[in-house]
N, C-alpha and C positions, 0 to 999 in steps of 0.2 A: 504494500500500500504506500502510495506517495504521501508526502507531508508538506505542510506549508506553515507560515508564520501568521499568527493572529495576536492582537493586543486588545485586552479588555481593561478599561479604567474602572476601578472599584469606586464605590460611593465616597470614600475618603480621599480620592485622587491618586491612590497608588496604582501604578500600571503593572499589569501582569502580562508578560509577553510569552507566548507559547510557541516554541520553535518547531515542534513536531506534531502539529494538529493534523489529524488524518483526513485526507480527502474522502468524502462520502459520509463522514460523521456529522452530527449536528453540532452547532456552536455550543449548545447547552451541554451535550455530553462531554465535549472537550473541556469546557469551563469547569464542570463539576469534577472531572477527573484530575484537574490541576488545582483544585481548592480555591477557585475564585469566589470571594465573598459576595453574597447577594444573589448568586445564581443557585436557586434551590431545585428547580425542576420537580416540584412535588407531584405532578401528574405523570412523571416519567416520560415526558415528550408527547403527550396526547393532545396538546394544544387546548388545554382545559383550565389552566390555573394562572397563567401570567407570572409565575414566580421565576421566569427566566427572561423577563422583559429587559430589552436593551435599546439604546439609542445608537443608530448607525451613523458614523461620521459622514458628513456631506459628500466627500469624495468617493465614498463606497456605496451610496444609495442606489445608483443605477446598476452596479454590479450585483448587489444583493437582491434588488428588485422589490416590488411592493408586496404587502401581505395578501394572502388568499382570503376568501370570504370567511371561512371558519376562524382564521387568525384574527381578522378584523372584529368578529363577534366577541372573541375572547378579550381583545384589547379594549372593547367598549366597556367591559367590566371594570377597567382601571382608567377610565377616561379622564379622571382628575390628574393623572400623571402621564397621559399619552401625548405624544408629539407627532409631528409629520414624519419623523424619522424613526418611529417606534416599530420594533419587530420583536417577535418571540424567538429566543435563541434556539428553541427546539425545532423551529420551522426554517432555520437557516442551515441548509445542508452545504457543507464546505466543498468548494470546487477549486480547481487550479487557478481560476481567475480571481479568487479571493485571497491569494497570497499577499500578506501585508494588511489584511482587514483590520479595522480599528472600530471598536464600539465602546460605549460607556454603559455601565450597569445602571438601570433605572432605580429611582427611590423605592422603598418598600411600599407595598399596597396599603 
């Protein structure tokens, strides 16, 4: 399996750069495996809880793409902290084009 680099900015501003994120894995899986604070993934990647909510940096939004309908519905449940660049980490499947991806962990629900 090929790997790539992703950076997650935790709520306290600490940056966690993962240099061996697996292509084909979700951002949530990679973040949890690397102990990123604030990425809980309580629903196990089922797009049901928004505990892996992130803000995608502007330069990466086109590469990551917009949320699908189910993801939008889940994000509606946390609309008080949702932004135009909100995504659920469980729904971002890492691809070669995402090498260097940078996101910030959203505030708690």
